[in-house]
C-alpha positions in Angstrom: 71.9 79.0 98.5 74.5 81.7 96.4 77.6 82.1 97.0 78.1 83.9 100.4 79.9 86.9 98.3 77.6 87.4 95.8 74.9 87.7 98.4 76.4 90.8 99.6 77.0 92.8 96.3 73.4 91.7 95.5 72.6 93.2 99.0 74.1 96.4 98.6 73.3 97.1 94.7 69.4 97.0 95.4 70.0 99.0 98.4 72.0 101.6 96.1 69.4 101.7 93.6 66.5 101.8 96.3 68.5 105.1 97.5 68.7 106.4 93.9 64.9 106.2 93.8 63.4 107.4 96.8 65.6 110.7 96.5 63.6 111.5 92.9 60.6 110.3 94.8 60.9 113.0 97.4 62.1 115.5 95.4 59.1 114.8 93.0 56.2 114.1 95.3 57.3 117.3 97.4 58.4 115.5 101.2 59.5 117.5 103.7 60.6 117.7 107.3 62.3 114.5 108.5 61.1 112.1 105.8 62.8 114.3 103.6 66.0 114.4 105.3 65.8 110.3 105.1 64.9 110.3 101.0 67.5 113.0 100.7 70.2 110.7 102.1 69.5 108.7 98.8 71.3 111.0 96.7 74.5 109.1 97.8 73.4 105.5 96.5 75.3 106.7 93.4 78.5 106.6 95.5 77.8 103.3 96.3 77.0 102.3 93.1 80.4 103.4 92.1 82.2 101.7 94.9 80.7 98.3 93.8 81.3 98.5 90.3 85.1 99.2 91.0 85.3 96.4 93.4 83.4 94.0 90.9 85.8 95.5 88.0 88.7 94.9 90.0 87.9 91.1 90.8 87.1 90.4 87.4 90.9 91.1 86.4 92.2 90.2 89.7 90.9 86.1 89.7 91.5 86.2 85.9 94.4 87.8 84.4 94.1 86.7 81.0 90.5 88.1 80.6 90.4 89.1 76.8 89.5 93.0 77.2 88.0 93.1 74.1 85.7 90.7 75.2 85.1 92.3 78.5 84.4 95.4 76.4 82.3 94.0 74.4 80.0 92.8 77.8 80.1 95.9 79.5 78.5 97.2 76.2 76.0 95.0 75.6 74.9 95.3 79.7 74.7 99.1 79.8 74.9 100.6 76.4 71.1 98.9 74.9 68.6 100.6 77.1 70.4 103.4 77.6 70.2 104.4 73.8 66.9 102.8 73.6 65.9 105.7 76.5 68.0 108.2 74.8 65.8 107.5 71.3 62.4 107.8 73.2 63.6 111.0 74.5 64.9 112.2 71.0 60.9 111.4 69.5 59.3 112.9 72.9 61.0 116.0 73.3 60.9 116.5 69.2 57.0 115.5 68.9 56.8 117.8 72.2 57.9 120.4 70.8 55.5 121.1 68.3 53.4 121.6 71.4 55.0 124.5 72.9 57.6 122.3 75.0 60.7 124.3 74.3 64.1 122.3 73.9 67.0 124.6 75.5 69.8 125.3 73.3 72.9 123.7 73.6 75.6 126.5 74.4 78.1 124.9 72.3 76.0 123.5 69.6 76.2 119.7 69.5 72.7 118.8 70.6 71.9 115.3 70.8 75.7 114.4 69.9 76.2 115.0 73.7 74.0 111.5 74.7 74.8 109.6 71.7 79.2 110.1 72.4 78.7 110.4 75.9 80.0 113.6 75.6 78.0 115.0 79.0 80.0 113.2 81.3 83.2 115.7 79.7 81.8 118.7 78.6 79.9 121.2 81.4 76.2 122.0 80.6 74.2 124.9 82.4 70.8 122.9 81.7 69.5 120.4 83.0 68.5 119.0 79.5 71.8 118.8 77.9 73.6 117.5 80.9 71.1 114.7 82.7 68.4 114.6 80.2 66.2 111.5 82.0 69.3 110.9 85.2 71.6 109.5 82.7 74.7 111.7 83.9 76.3 108.4 85.0 76.5 106.3 82.2 79.4 108.3 80.6 81.4 107.9 83.8 80.6 104.1 83.8 81.8 103.7 80.1 84.7 105.4 80.8 85.9 103.9 83.8 85.4 100.4 81.8 87.5 101.9 78.9 90.2 102.2 80.5 90.3 99.6 84.1 91.3 96.8 82.1 94.9 98.6 81.5 95.2 99.7 84.1 93.9 97.0 86.8 95.7 94.3 85.4 98.7 96.0 86.4 97.6 96.0 90.4 99.2 93.3 91.9 99.2 95.1 95.2 97.3 97.2 98.2 99.8 99.7 98.5 99.5 100.1 94.5 95.7 99.6 94.3 95.7 102.9 97.3 98.5 104.9 95.8 97.1 105.3 92.3 93.2 106.1 94.1 94.5 108.8 96.1 96.6 110.0 93.3 93.3 110.3 91.1 91.9 111.9 94.2 94.3 114.5 94.9 93.8 115.0 90.5 90.5 115.2 90.2 89.8 117.6 93.3 93.0 120.4 91.7 91.4 119.7 88.3 87.8 119.8 90.1 88.6 123.5 91.0 89.3 124.6 87.4 86.9 122.7 85.6 84.3 120.6 86.7 83.0 117.5 84.9 81.2 114.4 86.6 84.0 111.7 84.9 87.0 113.8 86.2 84.7 114.4 89.9 83.4 110.9 89.9 86.4 108.9 88.6 88.2 108.2 91.9 85.1 106.9 93.7 85.2 103.4 91.0 89.0 103.0 91.7 89.0 103.3 95.4 86.1 100.3 94.7 88.4 98.4 93.4 91.5 99.2 96.2 89.4 98.3 98.6 88.7 94.6 96.8 92.6 94.1 96.8 92.6 94.7 100.8 89.6 91.8 101.1 91.8 89.7 99.1 94.7 90.3 101.2 93.6 89.3 104.5 96.4 91.1 106.4 95.1 94.6 105.0 91.1 94.1 106.0 91.7 95.8 109.2 94.4 98.2 108.6 92.5 99.2 105.6 89.0 99.6 107.9 91.0 101.7 110.2 91.7 104.3 107.6 89.0 104.6 105.9 87.0 105.3 109.0 89.4 107.6 109.8 89.2 109.0 106.7 85.7 109.5 107.0 86.0 111.2 110.4 88.3 113.6 108.9 85.8 114.7 106.3 82.8 115.2 108.2 85.4 117.3 110.2 86.1 119.0 107.3 82.1 119.3 106.1 82.7 117.0 103.2 79.7 114.8 104.1 79.7 113.3 100.7 83.5 111.9 101.1 82.6 110.8 104.2 79.8 108.7 102.8 81.9 107.3 100.3 84.6 105.8 102.9 81.6 104.4 105.1 80.1 102.8 102.4 83.5 101.3 101.7 83.8 100.0 105.0 79.9 98.3 104.8 81.4 96.7 101.2 84.8 95.4 103.1 82.7 94.0 106.3 79.9 92.3 104.0 82.6 90.8 101.8 84.0 89.2 104.8 81.2 87.8 106.9 81.4 83.7 106.0 77.8 82.9 105.9 74.3 85.3 104.8 71.7 83.0 105.7 68.4 85.0 104.4 64.4 83.3 103.8 64.0 82.2 100.7 61.1 84.9 99.8 63.6 87.4 100.7 66.4 86.0 98.8 64.0 85.8 95.8 62.9 89.3 96.3 67.0 90.8 96.1 67.5 88.3 92.5 64.8 90.6 91.2 65.4 93.7 92.1 69.5 93.1 91.8 68.6 91.4 88.1 66.5 94.9 86.6 68.9 96.9 89.1 69.6 98.7 85.8 66.8 98.9 84.4 65.1 100.2 87.2 67.5 103.3 87.3 66.9 104.3 84.3 63.4 103.5 83.5 62.5 106.0 87.1 64.4 108.6 85.4 62.1 108.2 82.2 59.0 107.8 84.4 60.2 111.0 86.9 61.5 113.3 84.1 59.3 112.4 81.1 55.8 112.1 83.3 56.0 112.9 86.8 57.7 116.1 86.0 54.7 117.0 84.1 52.3 116.3 85.9 53.4 118.0 88.9 53.4 121.2 86.7 49.7 120.8 86.3 49.2 120.8 90.1 48.1 117.1 90.2 47.4 115.0 93.5 50.7 114.7 95.6 48.9 110.9 96.5 48.5 110.3 92.7 51.8 111.5 91.6 53.8 109.0 94.4 51.1 106.3 92.8 52.0 106.8 89.6 55.7 107.1 90.4 55.7 103.8 92.4 53.9 101.7 89.7 54.9 103.5 86.9 58.6 102.6 87.6 57.9 99.1 88.3 55.5 98.3 85.5 58.1 100.4 83.0 61.1 98.6 84.2 59.7 95.2 84.3 58.2 95.3 81.0 61.1 97.4 78.9 63.4 94.9 81.1 61.7 91.5 79.8 60.3 92.1 76.6 62.7 95.0 75.3 66.3 95.2 77.1 66.9 91.3 77.8 65.7 90.3 74.5 68.3 92.7 72.8 71.1 91.2 75.4 70.4 88.0 74.3 70.7 88.2 70.7 74.1 90.7 71.1 75.3 87.9 73.5 74.6 85.2 70.8 76.3 86.6 67.7 79.2 89.5 69.2 80.8 86.9 72.3 83.2 83.9 72.1 
């Protein structure tokens, strides 16, 4: 049986992955009514991913204050960037080939084109087109990489719950103010990652758990009153992470644990590959008015096959090679 806290995080990460998948599935298949309302809730899976990432980053530096920052950078880059750049290369090739058959690539208003994705600039620079802001559902990657870039220098200095929450609150207020004048995905989401870090401190400092849970619940109610449901769900997810993390034992059937292990292992791969399948295949089939049943089947099985093949035979071998030659 895996250590219980890892199981908690695995469960939540798998849930976040499924949530992101179903929101895009509902859009492409054209679901409606209460089912569409259910799938639309999946859009909040990204915030759950961000919270978990901030939580785990804080765990790393809290448990080992001597963590080598450059090794940490290399591990994060090996985990995230190989598959990301494979996806970008795929789109660069496919979109330019299709461009010769009437598929028009929109003009980039800033004139930097593919450099947006090569240097992860789409997280900082606005674009009026989906093509230059979120091609293949990659908009979260600059957010994660920017957080991992600054996190070591900040989290290593945080040693109290109060300090952690003051840092989060300062970021939250600052990003809201900046958002009134300039909108970009990194600024608008950075505070979620640091909230994840703050709740980790509350979890390890037991006396802070109950006051933190009360604060988060009150904050979620306050946001619902203000009709800011996206923030309310962030606070609710933060409560959920804390509660699951504090449970002494989580016993699951072996078959379910094996399933969760597999889904968790390939959660990032599934995230990016479902974007490729949906944006590169499903969106084009929808333009041809193909049967929605066929669309649904291709969306599910296309994602599963692409995730398995790319993850096992391309992504993991590249990561293993880089780990062998780049890490201590």
